[in-house]
All heavy atoms as TSV, in Angstrom:
chain	resi	resn	atom	element	x	y	z
A	1	MET	N	N	23.932	152.236	187.971
A	1	MET	CA	C	25.250	152.162	188.574
A	1	MET	C	C	25.047	151.805	190.046
A	1	MET	O	O	24.251	152.432	190.729
A	1	MET	CB	C	25.960	153.509	188.425
A	1	MET	CG	C	27.375	153.501	188.943
A	1	MET	SD	S	28.234	155.114	188.831
A	1	MET	CE	C	28.337	155.391	187.084
A	2	SER	N	N	25.756	150.814	190.514
A	2	SER	CA	C	25.620	150.433	191.912
A	2	SER	C	C	26.240	151.499	192.808
A	2	SER	O	O	27.124	152.246	192.397
A	2	SER	CB	C	26.288	149.084	192.162
A	2	SER	OG	O	27.694	149.227	192.201
A	3	THR	N	N	25.764	151.557	194.034
A	3	THR	CA	C	26.290	152.524	194.995
A	3	THR	C	C	27.785	152.311	195.194
A	3	THR	O	O	28.547	153.261	195.316
A	3	THR	CB	C	25.547	152.392	196.335
A	3	THR	OG1	O	24.149	152.534	196.090
A	3	THR	CG2	C	25.987	153.438	197.329
A	4	SER	N	N	28.192	151.052	195.187
A	4	SER	CA	C	29.605	150.725	195.360
A	4	SER	C	C	30.440	151.292	194.218
A	4	SER	O	O	31.496	151.876	194.443
A	4	SER	CB	C	29.780	149.206	195.441
A	4	SER	OG	O	31.140	148.866	195.440
A	5	ASN	N	N	29.971	151.126	192.983
A	5	ASN	CA	C	30.704	151.653	191.828
A	5	ASN	C	C	30.770	153.165	191.857
A	5	ASN	O	O	31.801	153.742	191.529
A	5	ASN	CB	C	30.056	151.192	190.517
A	5	ASN	CG	C	30.515	149.813	190.092
A	5	ASN	OD1	O	31.183	149.116	190.834
A	5	ASN	ND2	N	30.127	149.420	188.899
A	6	VAL	N	N	29.687	153.813	192.252
A	6	VAL	CA	C	29.680	155.278	192.329
A	6	VAL	C	C	30.701	155.730	193.356
A	6	VAL	O	O	31.492	156.643	193.107
A	6	VAL	CB	C	28.277	155.818	192.694
A	6	VAL	CG1	C	28.336	157.312	192.986
A	6	VAL	CG2	C	27.291	155.538	191.589
A	7	SER	N	N	30.698	155.070	194.492
A	7	SER	CA	C	31.640	155.416	195.551
A	7	SER	C	C	33.076	155.187	195.102
A	7	SER	O	O	33.948	156.030	195.305
A	7	SER	CB	C	31.333	154.585	196.800
A	7	SER	OG	O	32.283	154.835	197.802
A	8	ASP	N	N	33.331	154.025	194.485
A	8	ASP	CA	C	34.679	153.717	194.000
A	8	ASP	C	C	35.114	154.704	192.927
A	8	ASP	O	O	36.255	155.171	192.914
A	8	ASP	CB	C	34.748	152.291	193.445
A	8	ASP	CG	C	34.628	151.221	194.527
A	8	ASP	OD1	O	34.720	151.557	195.727
A	8	ASP	OD2	O	34.437	150.049	194.159
A	9	ALA	N	N	34.208	155.035	192.007
A	9	ALA	CA	C	34.522	155.972	190.924
A	9	ALA	C	C	34.789	157.361	191.490
A	9	ALA	O	O	35.731	158.036	191.073
A	9	ALA	CB	C	33.387	156.002	189.904
A	10	ALA	N	N	33.984	157.782	192.466
A	10	ALA	CA	C	34.168	159.099	193.068
A	10	ALA	C	C	35.500	159.184	193.801
A	10	ALA	O	O	36.203	160.190	193.709
A	10	ALA	CB	C	33.007	159.402	194.016
A	11	THR	N	N	35.853	158.119	194.510
A	11	THR	CA	C	37.131	158.079	195.222
A	11	THR	C	C	38.293	158.154	194.244
A	11	THR	O	O	39.237	158.926	194.435
A	11	THR	CB	C	37.235	156.792	196.079
A	11	THR	OG1	O	36.181	156.794	197.026
A	11	THR	CG2	C	38.566	156.711	196.806
A	12	LEU	N	N	38.223	157.353	193.184
A	12	LEU	CA	C	39.287	157.346	192.179
A	12	LEU	C	C	39.376	158.694	191.479
A	12	LEU	O	O	40.472	159.243	191.298
A	12	LEU	CB	C	39.053	156.224	191.170
A	12	LEU	CG	C	40.086	156.050	190.065
A	12	LEU	CD1	C	41.504	155.886	190.628
A	12	LEU	CD2	C	39.735	154.859	189.190
A	13	LEU	N	N	38.233	159.253	191.127
A	13	LEU	CA	C	38.216	160.548	190.442
A	13	LEU	C	C	38.831	161.641	191.312
A	13	LEU	O	O	39.623	162.450	190.829
A	13	LEU	CB	C	36.780	160.909	190.051
A	13	LEU	CG	C	36.567	162.169	189.230
A	13	LEU	CD1	C	37.383	162.138	187.933
A	13	LEU	CD2	C	35.091	162.353	188.923
A	14	SER	N	N	38.519	161.619	192.600
A	14	SER	CA	C	39.053	162.656	193.487
A	14	SER	C	C	40.552	162.499	193.715
A	14	SER	O	O	41.235	163.449	194.077
A	14	SER	CB	C	38.312	162.657	194.823
A	14	SER	OG	O	38.596	161.479	195.552
A	15	SER	N	N	41.064	161.292	193.487
A	15	SER	CA	C	42.503	161.060	193.687
A	15	SER	C	C	43.329	161.341	192.437
A	15	SER	O	O	44.558	161.346	192.495
A	15	SER	CB	C	42.746	159.621	194.143
A	15	SER	OG	O	42.538	158.711	193.077
A	16	LEU	N	N	42.659	161.559	191.302
A	16	LEU	CA	C	43.393	161.806	190.065
A	16	LEU	C	C	44.100	163.160	190.110
A	16	LEU	O	O	43.599	164.114	190.686
A	16	LEU	CB	C	42.458	161.783	188.854
A	16	LEU	CG	C	41.869	160.449	188.439
A	16	LEU	CD1	C	40.962	160.647	187.212
A	16	LEU	CD2	C	42.943	159.427	188.118
A	17	SER	N	N	45.257	163.205	189.477
A	17	SER	CA	C	45.991	164.464	189.318
A	17	SER	C	C	46.640	164.433	187.947
A	17	SER	O	O	46.557	163.432	187.235
A	17	SER	CB	C	47.053	164.595	190.403
A	17	SER	OG	O	48.098	163.666	190.173
A	18	SER	N	N	47.310	165.498	187.599
A	18	SER	CA	C	47.982	165.535	186.297
A	18	SER	C	C	49.085	164.482	186.212
A	18	SER	O	O	49.552	164.168	185.125
A	18	SER	CB	C	48.539	166.928	186.027
A	18	SER	OG	O	49.436	167.292	187.060
A	19	ASN	N	N	49.486	163.929	187.364
A	19	ASN	CA	C	50.506	162.868	187.383
A	19	ASN	C	C	49.909	161.473	187.347
A	19	ASN	O	O	50.638	160.489	187.426
A	19	ASN	CB	C	51.380	162.996	188.642
A	19	ASN	CG	C	52.160	164.293	188.649
A	19	ASN	OD1	O	52.587	164.784	187.610
A	19	ASN	ND2	N	52.332	164.870	189.831
A	20	SER	N	N	48.599	161.374	187.260
A	20	SER	CA	C	47.942	160.069	187.243
A	20	SER	C	C	48.276	159.310	185.970
A	20	SER	O	O	48.645	159.896	184.954
A	20	SER	CB	C	46.427	160.243	187.374
A	20	SER	OG	O	46.097	160.751	188.636
A	21	THR	N	N	48.109	158.011	186.037
A	21	THR	CA	C	48.471	157.162	184.913
A	21	THR	C	C	47.259	156.843	184.039
A	21	THR	O	O	46.107	156.955	184.479
A	21	THR	CB	C	49.062	155.828	185.412
A	21	THR	OG1	O	48.045	155.107	186.125
A	21	THR	CG2	C	50.266	156.057	186.309
A	22	VAL	N	N	47.560	156.429	182.832
A	22	VAL	CA	C	46.511	155.990	181.903
A	22	VAL	C	C	45.767	154.812	182.521
A	22	VAL	O	O	44.552	154.684	182.355
A	22	VAL	CB	C	47.127	155.617	180.538
A	22	VAL	CG1	C	46.110	154.947	179.637
A	22	VAL	CG2	C	47.695	156.865	179.879
A	23	GLN	N	N	46.471	153.968	183.273
A	23	GLN	CA	C	45.828	152.815	183.908
A	23	GLN	C	C	44.771	153.265	184.927
A	23	GLN	O	O	43.706	152.662	185.021
A	23	GLN	CB	C	46.866	151.920	184.580
A	23	GLN	CG	C	46.268	150.648	185.151
A	23	GLN	CD	C	47.314	149.681	185.677
A	23	GLN	OE1	O	48.507	149.941	185.574
A	23	GLN	NE2	N	46.867	148.587	186.237
A	24	GLN	N	N	45.055	154.333	185.673
A	24	GLN	CA	C	44.072	154.856	186.617
A	24	GLN	C	C	42.847	155.393	185.885
A	24	GLN	O	O	41.714	155.193	186.326
A	24	GLN	CB	C	44.699	155.948	187.487
A	24	GLN	CG	C	45.676	155.403	188.511
A	24	GLN	CD	C	46.458	156.517	189.193
A	24	GLN	OE1	O	47.107	157.320	188.518
A	24	GLN	NE2	N	46.390	156.571	190.502
A	25	VAL	N	N	43.061	156.046	184.759
A	25	VAL	CA	C	41.935	156.547	183.960
A	25	VAL	C	C	41.154	155.376	183.381
A	25	VAL	O	O	39.919	155.400	183.347
A	25	VAL	CB	C	42.416	157.505	182.849
A	25	VAL	CG1	C	41.257	157.934	181.958
A	25	VAL	CG2	C	43.100	158.723	183.452
A	26	ALA	N	N	41.843	154.320	182.968
A	26	ALA	CA	C	41.163	153.130	182.447
A	26	ALA	C	C	40.305	152.482	183.530
A	26	ALA	O	O	39.198	152.000	183.249
A	26	ALA	CB	C	42.185	152.140	181.896
A	27	SER	N	N	40.798	152.476	184.759
A	27	SER	CA	C	40.008	151.934	185.872
A	27	SER	C	C	38.757	152.771	186.092
A	27	SER	O	O	37.663	152.229	186.300
A	27	SER	CB	C	40.836	151.907	187.158
A	27	SER	OG	O	41.914	151.028	187.037
A	28	LEU	N	N	38.912	154.094	186.039
A	28	LEU	CA	C	37.768	154.983	186.172
A	28	LEU	C	C	36.770	154.731	185.050
A	28	LEU	O	O	35.560	154.651	185.281
A	28	LEU	CB	C	38.227	156.445	186.159
A	28	LEU	CG	C	37.122	157.500	186.213
A	28	LEU	CD1	C	36.343	157.415	187.523
A	28	LEU	CD2	C	37.711	158.897	186.035
A	29	PHE	N	N	37.270	154.564	183.833
A	29	PHE	CA	C	36.417	154.297	182.674
A	29	PHE	C	C	35.572	153.047	182.927
A	29	PHE	O	O	34.359	153.052	182.710
A	29	PHE	CB	C	37.279	154.117	181.420
A	29	PHE	CG	C	36.490	153.965	180.147
A	29	PHE	CD1	C	36.125	155.077	179.405
A	29	PHE	CD2	C	36.107	152.718	179.683
A	29	PHE	CE1	C	35.403	154.952	178.226
A	29	PHE	CE2	C	35.384	152.577	178.510
A	29	PHE	CZ	C	35.026	153.697	177.787
A	30	SER	N	N	36.214	151.992	183.416
A	30	SER	CA	C	35.499	150.738	183.677
A	30	SER	C	C	34.412	150.910	184.729
A	30	SER	O	O	33.325	150.341	184.603
A	30	SER	CB	C	36.474	149.651	184.129
A	30	SER	OG	O	37.367	149.339	183.094
A	31	LEU	N	N	34.710	151.689	185.765
A	31	LEU	CA	C	33.712	151.926	186.819
A	31	LEU	C	C	32.533	152.754	186.303
A	31	LEU	O	O	31.385	152.502	186.677
A	31	LEU	CB	C	34.358	152.632	188.010
A	31	LEU	CG	C	35.304	151.797	188.861
A	31	LEU	CD1	C	36.084	152.695	189.827
A	31	LEU	CD2	C	34.544	150.725	189.625
A	32	LEU	N	N	32.811	153.730	185.456
A	32	LEU	CA	C	31.749	154.602	184.958
A	32	LEU	C	C	30.924	153.959	183.843
A	32	LEU	O	O	29.741	154.275	183.693
A	32	LEU	CB	C	32.333	155.927	184.460
A	32	LEU	CG	C	32.960	156.836	185.512
A	32	LEU	CD1	C	33.566	158.072	184.854
A	32	LEU	CD2	C	31.944	157.236	186.571
A	33	ASP	N	N	31.520	153.069	183.068
A	33	ASP	CA	C	30.829	152.433	181.934
A	33	ASP	C	C	29.938	151.306	182.445
A	33	ASP	O	O	30.221	150.134	182.281
A	33	ASP	CB	C	31.852	151.910	180.919
A	33	ASP	CG	C	31.188	151.309	179.693
A	33	ASP	OD1	O	30.012	151.615	179.429
A	33	ASP	OD2	O	31.871	150.521	179.009
A	34	THR	N	N	28.835	151.700	183.072
A	34	THR	CA	C	27.995	150.729	183.767
A	34	THR	C	C	27.256	149.766	182.841
A	34	THR	O	O	26.915	148.665	183.243
A	34	THR	CB	C	26.969	151.448	184.660
A	34	THR	OG1	O	26.209	152.351	183.867
A	34	THR	CG2	C	27.682	152.214	185.772
A	35	ASN	N	N	27.009	150.166	181.595
A	35	ASN	CA	C	26.324	149.252	180.677
A	35	ASN	C	C	27.311	148.512	179.761
A	35	ASN	O	O	26.896	147.806	178.853
A	35	ASN	CB	C	25.262	149.983	179.856
A	35	ASN	CG	C	25.827	151.043	178.944
A	35	ASN	OD1	O	27.037	151.292	178.926
A	35	ASN	ND2	N	24.946	151.691	178.188
A	36	ASN	N	N	28.587	148.680	180.022
A	36	ASN	CA	C	29.653	147.960	179.301
A	36	ASN	C	C	29.574	148.088	177.790
A	36	ASN	O	O	29.817	147.129	177.058
A	36	ASN	CB	C	29.648	146.478	179.711
A	36	ASN	CG	C	29.944	146.301	181.183
A	36	ASN	OD1	O	30.902	146.866	181.707
A	36	ASN	ND2	N	29.101	145.537	181.875
A	37	ASP	N	N	29.269	149.312	177.324
A	37	ASP	CA	C	29.214	149.533	175.877
A	37	ASP	C	C	30.473	150.219	175.349
A	37	ASP	O	O	30.495	150.713	174.232
A	37	ASP	CB	C	27.962	150.333	175.502
A	37	ASP	CG	C	27.972	151.766	176.043
A	37	ASP	OD1	O	28.847	152.097	176.885
A	37	ASP	OD2	O	27.097	152.548	175.631
A	38	GLU	N	N	31.521	150.233	176.181
A	38	GLU	CA	C	32.811	150.830	175.810
A	38	GLU	C	C	32.717	152.331	175.559
A	38	GLU	O	O	33.489	152.896	174.789
A	38	GLU	CB	C	33.410	150.117	174.584
A	38	GLU	CG	C	33.703	148.646	174.805
A	38	GLU	CD	C	34.755	148.404	175.897
A	38	GLU	OE1	O	35.758	149.121	175.927
A	38	GLU	OE2	O	34.547	147.494	176.718
A	39	ALA	N	N	31.744	152.977	176.217
A	39	ALA	CA	C	31.583	154.426	176.111
A	39	ALA	C	C	30.930	154.927	177.393
A	39	ALA	O	O	30.179	154.204	178.040
A	39	ALA	CB	C	30.716	154.786	174.915
A	40	ILE	N	N	31.231	156.155	177.754
A	40	ILE	CA	C	30.607	156.780	178.916
A	40	ILE	C	C	29.630	157.822	178.407
A	40	ILE	O	O	30.016	158.763	177.711
A	40	ILE	CB	C	31.662	157.433	179.829
A	40	ILE	CG1	C	32.617	156.364	180.365
A	40	ILE	CG2	C	30.988	158.178	180.985
A	40	ILE	CD1	C	33.805	156.929	181.093
A	41	SER	N	N	28.375	157.632	178.744
A	41	SER	CA	C	27.349	158.612	178.351
A	41	SER	C	C	27.293	159.709	179.398
A	41	SER	O	O	27.850	159.582	180.495
A	41	SER	CB	C	25.991	157.921	178.246
A	41	SER	OG	O	25.580	157.475	179.533
A	42	SER	N	N	26.585	160.770	179.085
A	42	SER	CA	C	26.472	161.868	180.046
A	42	SER	C	C	25.751	161.422	181.312
A	42	SER	O	O	25.984	161.965	182.381
A	42	SER	CB	C	25.765	163.063	179.416
A	42	SER	OG	O	24.476	162.689	178.980
A	43	THR	N	N	24.896	160.406	181.216
A	43	THR	CA	C	24.200	159.906	182.407
A	43	THR	C	C	25.109	159.038	183.269
A	43	THR	O	O	24.841	158.869	184.458
A	43	THR	CB	C	22.931	159.118	182.036
A	43	THR	OG1	O	23.285	158.047	181.171
A	43	THR	CG2	C	21.903	160.014	181.355
A	44	GLU	N	N	26.173	158.497	182.697
A	44	GLU	CA	C	27.120	157.689	183.461
A	44	GLU	C	C	28.224	158.546	184.085
A	44	GLU	O	O	28.870	158.112	185.029
A	44	GLU	CB	C	27.764	156.618	182.566
A	44	GLU	CG	C	26.803	155.539	182.103
A	44	GLU	CD	C	27.417	154.608	181.050
A	44	GLU	OE1	O	28.077	155.103	180.112
A	44	GLU	OE2	O	27.222	153.389	181.172
A	45	ALA	N	N	28.430	159.738	183.569
A	45	ALA	CA	C	29.512	160.615	184.043
A	45	ALA	C	C	29.166	161.212	185.400
A	45	ALA	O	O	28.001	161.495	185.681
A	45	ALA	CB	C	29.757	161.717	183.028
A	46	ILE	N	N	30.191	161.395	186.232
A	46	ILE	CA	C	30.023	162.028	187.545
A	46	ILE	C	C	31.124	163.059	187.749
A	46	ILE	O	O	32.140	163.040	187.055
A	46	ILE	CB	C	30.053	160.998	188.706
A	46	ILE	CG1	C	31.430	160.321	188.796
A	46	ILE	CG2	C	28.923	159.987	188.593
A	46	ILE	CD1	C	31.633	159.502	190.069
A	47	GLY	N	N	30.918	163.938	188.714
A	47	GLY	CA	C	31.961	164.866	189.141
A	47	GLY	C	C	32.549	165.682	188.015
A	47	GLY	O	O	31.831	166.201	187.153
A	48	SER	N	N	33.882	165.779	188.008
A	48	SER	CA	C	34.555	166.609	187.014
A	48	SER	C	C	34.417	166.044	185.603
A	48	SER	O	O	34.535	166.783	184.626
A	48	SER	CB	C	36.029	166.815	187.373
A	48	SER	OG	O	36.695	165.587	187.486
A	49	VAL	N	N	34.148	164.748	185.483
A	49	VAL	CA	C	33.893	164.177	184.151
A	49	VAL	C	C	32.588	164.746	183.618
A	49	VAL	O	O	32.520	165.185	182.464
A	49	VAL	CB	C	33.854	162.633	184.198
A	49	VAL	CG1	C	33.459	162.059	182.844
A	49	VAL	CG2	C	35.196	162.063	184.646
A	50	ALA	N	N	31.558	164.779	184.465
A	50	ALA	CA	C	30.269	165.344	184.048
A	50	ALA	C	C	30.388	166.845	183.776
A	50	ALA	O	O	29.848	167.352	182.792
A	50	ALA	CB	C	29.213	165.077	185.120
A	51	GLU	N	N	31.120	167.538	184.653
A	51	GLU	CA	C	31.276	168.984	184.509
A	51	GLU	C	C	32.000	169.370	183.230
A	51	GLU	O	O	31.756	170.437	182.663
A	51	GLU	CB	C	32.044	169.549	185.709
A	51	GLU	CG	C	31.274	169.458	187.014
A	51	GLU	CD	C	32.163	169.630	188.241
A	51	GLU	OE1	O	33.336	170.023	188.096
A	51	GLU	OE2	O	31.680	169.338	189.350
A	52	ASN	N	N	32.897	168.516	182.765
A	52	ASN	CA	C	33.697	168.800	181.565
A	52	ASN	C	C	33.331	167.904	180.392
A	52	ASN	O	O	34.095	167.791	179.433
A	52	ASN	CB	C	35.187	168.624	181.890
A	52	ASN	CG	C	35.662	169.641	182.900
A	52	ASN	OD1	O	35.799	170.809	182.594
A	52	ASN	ND2	N	35.882	169.193	184.133
A	53	PHE	N	N	32.150	167.300	180.446
A	53	PHE	CA	C	31.761	166.305	179.443
A	53	PHE	C	C	31.883	166.846	178.021
A	53	PHE	O	O	32.472	166.208	177.150
A	53	PHE	CB	C	30.335	165.813	179.703
A	53	PHE	CG	C	29.966	164.587	178.904
A	53	PHE	CD1	C	30.231	163.320	179.394
A	53	PHE	CD2	C	29.367	164.703	177.664
A	53	PHE	CE1	C	29.913	162.198	178.652
A	53	PHE	CE2	C	29.037	163.585	176.911
A	53	PHE	CZ	C	29.313	162.317	177.414
A	54	ASN	N	N	31.330	168.026	177.775
A	54	ASN	CA	C	31.341	168.574	176.408
A	54	ASN	C	C	32.748	168.918	175.938
A	54	ASN	O	O	33.035	168.822	174.737
A	54	ASN	CB	C	30.427	169.789	176.310
A	54	ASN	CG	C	28.965	169.407	176.426
A	54	ASN	OD1	O	28.578	168.284	176.095
A	54	ASN	ND2	N	28.145	170.324	176.924
A	55	VAL	N	N	33.624	169.295	176.851
A	55	VAL	CA	C	35.019	169.578	176.493
A	55	VAL	C	C	35.730	168.268	176.148
A	55	VAL	O	O	36.487	168.203	175.166
A	55	VAL	CB	C	35.745	170.280	177.662
A	55	VAL	CG1	C	37.228	170.426	177.381
A	55	VAL	CG2	C	35.108	171.628	177.943
A	56	LEU	N	N	35.473	167.235	176.941
A	56	LEU	CA	C	36.139	165.948	176.724
A	56	LEU	C	C	35.617	165.226	175.476
A	56	LEU	O	O	36.356	164.485	174.831
A	56	LEU	CB	C	35.940	165.043	177.953
A	56	LEU	CG	C	36.603	165.524	179.243
A	56	LEU	CD1	C	36.119	164.683	180.429
A	56	LEU	CD2	C	38.109	165.476	179.132
A	57	ASP	N	N	34.355	165.443	175.133
A	57	ASP	CA	C	33.728	164.769	173.991
A	57	ASP	C	C	34.188	165.417	172.686
A	57	ASP	O	O	33.451	166.135	172.022
A	57	ASP	CB	C	32.203	164.829	174.131
A	57	ASP	CG	C	31.480	164.054	173.041
A	57	ASP	OD1	O	32.104	163.194	172.398
A	57	ASP	OD2	O	30.273	164.323	172.844
A	58	SER	N	N	35.426	165.123	172.323
A	58	SER	CA	C	36.054	165.820	171.188
A	58	SER	C	C	35.410	165.521	169.839
A	58	SER	O	O	35.506	166.329	168.925
A	58	SER	CB	C	37.552	165.502	171.141
A	58	SER	OG	O	37.763	164.115	171.004
A	59	ASP	N	N	34.741	164.367	169.702
A	59	ASP	CA	C	34.086	164.074	168.428
A	59	ASP	C	C	32.586	164.384	168.468
A	59	ASP	O	O	31.859	164.100	167.515
A	59	ASP	CB	C	34.332	162.628	167.985
A	59	ASP	CG	C	33.784	161.588	168.952
A	59	ASP	OD1	O	33.137	161.968	169.955
A	59	ASP	OD2	O	34.019	160.387	168.715
A	60	ASN	N	N	32.133	164.980	169.569
A	60	ASN	CA	C	30.737	165.418	169.719
A	60	ASN	C	C	29.706	164.336	169.408
A	60	ASN	O	O	28.670	164.606	168.815
A	60	ASN	CB	C	30.472	166.651	168.840
A	60	ASN	CG	C	31.310	167.824	169.274
A	60	ASN	OD1	O	31.381	168.153	170.452
A	60	ASN	ND2	N	31.974	168.450	168.316
A	61	ASN	N	N	29.993	163.099	169.873
A	61	ASN	CA	C	29.036	162.020	169.646
A	61	ASN	C	C	28.238	161.675	170.905
A	61	ASN	O	O	27.613	160.629	170.981
A	61	ASN	CB	C	29.735	160.773	169.091
A	61	ASN	CG	C	30.631	160.094	170.111
A	61	ASN	OD1	O	30.962	160.655	171.161
A	61	ASN	ND2	N	31.047	158.862	169.804
A	62	SER	N	N	28.279	162.562	171.890
A	62	SER	CA	C	27.515	162.423	173.138
A	62	SER	C	C	27.942	161.234	173.987
A	62	SER	O	O	27.166	160.736	174.798
A	62	SER	CB	C	26.010	162.331	172.850
A	62	SER	OG	O	25.591	163.499	172.190
A	63	SER	N	N	29.174	160.768	173.783
A	63	SER	CA	C	29.738	159.741	174.650
A	63	SER	C	C	31.250	159.895	174.654
A	63	SER	O	O	31.823	160.497	173.748
A	63	SER	CB	C	29.342	158.333	174.182
A	63	SER	OG	O	29.930	158.047	172.934
A	64	LEU	N	N	31.852	159.367	175.706
A	64	LEU	CA	C	33.306	159.447	175.833
A	64	LEU	C	C	33.911	158.066	175.672
A	64	LEU	O	O	33.475	157.110	176.323
A	64	LEU	CB	C	33.695	159.978	177.219
A	64	LEU	CG	C	33.146	161.336	177.630
A	64	LEU	CD1	C	33.594	161.679	179.052
A	64	LEU	CD2	C	33.599	162.409	176.658
A	65	ASN	N	N	34.925	157.972	174.819
A	65	ASN	CA	C	35.693	156.736	174.752
A	65	ASN	C	C	36.888	156.889	175.692
A	65	ASN	O	O	37.071	157.936	176.315
A	65	ASN	CB	C	36.107	156.405	173.308
A	65	ASN	CG	C	36.960	157.486	172.677
A	65	ASN	OD1	O	37.770	158.136	173.339
A	65	ASN	ND2	N	36.796	157.685	171.374
A	66	LEU	N	N	37.685	155.856	175.818
A	66	LEU	CA	C	38.799	155.896	176.758
A	66	LEU	C	C	39.786	157.004	176.412
A	66	LEU	O	O	40.268	157.718	177.291
A	66	LEU	CB	C	39.505	154.539	176.812
A	66	LEU	CG	C	40.711	154.441	177.749
A	66	LEU	CD1	C	40.341	154.825	179.180
A	66	LEU	CD2	C	41.305	153.041	177.703
A	67	THR	N	N	40.065	157.193	175.135
A	67	THR	CA	C	41.001	158.239	174.714
A	67	THR	C	C	40.492	159.614	175.121
A	67	THR	O	O	41.247	160.446	175.624
A	67	THR	CB	C	41.225	158.182	173.187
A	67	THR	OG1	O	41.728	156.884	172.855
A	67	THR	CG2	C	42.206	159.242	172.724
A	68	GLU	N	N	39.194	159.844	174.922
A	68	GLU	CA	C	38.620	161.135	175.301
A	68	GLU	C	C	38.651	161.327	176.821
A	68	GLU	O	O	38.941	162.418	177.297
A	68	GLU	CB	C	37.183	161.251	174.788
A	68	GLU	CG	C	37.098	161.407	173.282
A	68	GLU	CD	C	35.689	161.340	172.735
A	68	GLU	OE1	O	34.877	160.519	173.242
A	68	GLU	OE2	O	35.381	162.107	171.816
A	69	LEU	N	N	38.370	160.255	177.576
A	69	LEU	CA	C	38.400	160.367	179.037
A	69	LEU	C	C	39.794	160.684	179.544
A	69	LEU	O	O	39.946	161.404	180.531
A	69	LEU	CB	C	37.869	159.089	179.690
A	69	LEU	CG	C	37.783	159.137	181.222
A	69	LEU	CD1	C	36.827	160.247	181.695
A	69	LEU	CD2	C	37.360	157.804	181.793
A	70	GLN	N	N	40.809	160.208	178.853
A	70	GLN	CA	C	42.176	160.513	179.268
A	70	GLN	C	C	42.460	162.008	179.248
A	70	GLN	O	O	43.337	162.502	179.941
A	70	GLN	CB	C	43.178	159.766	178.391
A	70	GLN	CG	C	43.203	158.280	178.675
A	70	GLN	CD	C	43.985	157.480	177.637
A	70	GLN	OE1	O	44.615	158.047	176.748
A	70	GLN	NE2	N	43.942	156.169	177.754
A	71	GLY	N	N	41.650	162.769	178.502
A	71	GLY	CA	C	41.771	164.211	178.462
A	71	GLY	C	C	41.506	164.872	179.808
A	71	GLY	O	O	41.893	166.017	180.027
A	72	ILE	N	N	40.874	164.141	180.725
A	72	ILE	CA	C	40.600	164.686	182.058
A	72	ILE	C	C	41.912	165.039	182.762
A	72	ILE	O	O	41.973	165.975	183.548
A	72	ILE	CB	C	39.754	163.709	182.918
A	72	ILE	CG1	C	39.156	164.413	184.147
A	72	ILE	CG2	C	40.533	162.489	183.342
A	72	ILE	CD1	C	38.044	165.365	183.861
A	73	LEU	N	N	42.987	164.318	182.439
A	73	LEU	CA	C	44.274	164.565	183.106
A	73	LEU	C	C	44.815	165.950	182.784
A	73	LEU	O	O	45.432	166.580	183.631
A	73	LEU	CB	C	45.296	163.493	182.721
A	73	LEU	CG	C	44.966	162.064	183.163
A	73	LEU	CD1	C	46.032	161.092	182.669
A	73	LEU	CD2	C	44.797	161.967	184.667
A	74	SER	N	N	44.555	166.433	181.578
A	74	SER	CA	C	45.055	167.765	181.218
A	74	SER	C	C	44.220	168.872	181.848
A	74	SER	O	O	44.624	170.033	181.855
A	74	SER	CB	C	45.078	167.927	179.697
A	74	SER	OG	O	43.757	167.931	179.175
A	75	LEU	N	N	43.060	168.518	182.380
A	75	LEU	CA	C	42.188	169.505	183.012
A	75	LEU	C	C	42.416	169.603	184.512
A	75	LEU	O	O	41.843	170.482	185.164
A	75	LEU	CB	C	40.709	169.164	182.743
A	75	LEU	CG	C	40.284	169.119	181.280
A	75	LEU	CD1	C	38.836	168.646	181.167
A	75	LEU	CD2	C	40.444	170.493	180.637
A	76	LEU	N	N	43.231	168.707	185.058
A	76	LEU	CA	C	43.446	168.677	186.517
A	76	LEU	C	C	44.571	169.596	186.935
A	76	LEU	O	O	45.449	169.902	186.199
A	76	LEU	CB	C	43.734	167.242	186.974
A	76	LEU	CG	C	42.641	166.245	186.688
A	76	LEU	CD1	C	43.098	164.833	187.043
A	76	LEU	CD2	C	41.373	166.586	187.459
């Protein structure tokens, strides 16, 4: 993950609230999915996404899809 992407993802993540939009979460997903495999692994997760990874990973496949990442909004 480039330093720029980490910084952008951290900024976006810190600005999220329960009023955030699905589009904002989709932007975060794109920044975190550094290998473009349409999933966020635990090594790609940062901040509250990393801290809540196992809670968000509802199908327990060790990666987060966009739908699972949207669950971060209910945790804010």
